[in-house]
C-alpha positions as CSV (number, residue, x, y, z in Angstrom):
1,M,-8.2,9.6,-15.1
2,K,-5.3,7.1,-15.2
3,R,-3.1,9.6,-13.3
4,L,-5.8,10.0,-10.6
5,M,-6.1,6.2,-10.2
6,A,-2.3,5.9,-9.9
7,I,-2.2,8.6,-7.2
8,L,-5.1,6.9,-5.3
9,L,-3.4,3.5,-5.5
10,L,-0.1,4.9,-4.2
11,A,-1.9,6.9,-1.4
12,S,-3.8,3.8,-0.3
13,G,-0.6,1.7,0.0
14,C,-1.3,-1.0,-2.6
15,G,1.8,-3.0,-1.9
16,G,2.7,-5.6,0.8
17,D,2.0,-3.1,3.5
18,E,2.0,-4.1,7.2
19,R,-1.5,-2.7,7.5
20,E,-2.8,-5.3,5.1
21,L,-1.4,-8.0,7.5
22,G,-2.9,-6.2,10.5
23,Q,0.5,-5.2,11.8
24,R,1.3,-1.8,13.2
25,R,4.4,0.2,13.9
26,V,4.7,2.4,16.9
27,P,7.5,5.1,16.7
28,I,9.9,5.2,19.6
29,K,13.1,7.1,20.4
30,L,16.4,5.4,19.8
31,S,17.1,5.8,23.5
32,E,14.1,3.5,24.1
33,V,15.7,0.7,22.0
34,P,17.6,-1.9,24.1
35,E,21.4,-1.6,23.9
36,N,21.9,-5.1,22.4
37,I,19.5,-4.2,19.6
38,I,21.3,-0.9,18.9
39,K,24.6,-2.8,18.7
40,I,23.2,-5.2,16.2
41,A,21.7,-2.3,14.1
42,E,25.1,-0.5,14.1
43,A,26.8,-3.7,12.9
44,E,24.2,-4.1,10.1
45,H,24.5,-0.4,9.2
46,K,28.3,-0.1,9.1
47,N,29.5,3.5,8.2
48,Q,25.9,4.8,8.6
49,K,24.3,7.0,11.2
50,L,21.3,5.6,13.1
51,I,18.4,8.0,12.8
52,E,15.1,8.7,14.6
53,P,12.6,7.4,15.0
54,A,12.9,3.7,15.6
55,F,9.8,1.6,15.6
56,K,8.3,-1.3,17.6
57,K,6.4,-3.6,15.3
58,F,3.3,-5.5,16.5
59,A,1.3,-8.3,15.0
60,K,-2.5,-8.1,14.5
61,D,-3.1,-9.7,17.9
62,G,-0.8,-7.2,19.7
63,T,2.2,-9.5,20.0
64,F,5.5,-7.7,19.8
65,I,7.4,-8.8,16.7
66,S,10.5,-6.6,16.3
67,Y,12.4,-3.4,16.6
68,E,12.9,-1.5,13.3
69,V,16.0,0.8,13.2
70,K,16.8,3.1,10.4
71,A,20.2,4.5,9.3
72,R,21.3,7.1,6.8
73,D,24.3,6.5,4.6
74,Q,26.5,9.6,5.0
75,K,27.7,9.6,1.4
76,S,24.6,8.8,-0.6
77,G,22.0,10.0,1.8
78,K,20.1,6.7,1.3
79,V,18.0,5.5,4.3
80,N,18.2,1.8,5.2
81,E,16.2,-0.1,7.7
82,V,16.7,-3.4,9.6
83,G,14.2,-5.4,11.6
84,I,15.5,-7.1,14.7
85,S,13.6,-9.5,17.0
86,P,13.7,-8.9,20.7
87,D,16.2,-11.8,21.1
88,G,18.5,-10.2,18.6
89,K,17.8,-12.1,15.3
90,V,17.9,-10.0,12.2
91,L,14.5,-10.6,10.5
92,E,14.6,-8.2,7.6
93,R,16.9,-5.7,5.8
94,D,15.9,-2.9,3.5
């Protein structure tokens, strides 16, 4: 029973999920991300390869918040993500 509860909690996204805040992420191609945002993402992800998909993040009211761009470390395989506002400010790093 405990195992079932743990699985259900993980499946429902029990953490600080964007959905709990009413936010949503829309997948987009890297080619749809503005060049200035790509350059910032590359600077944040030195020695890593940017990977598909990127995301556009929207607030509950539909306001565009940020681009989220992922990159994979070529040595470790770890995927990292950076959130960048439309004006180029780094908002979050993962």
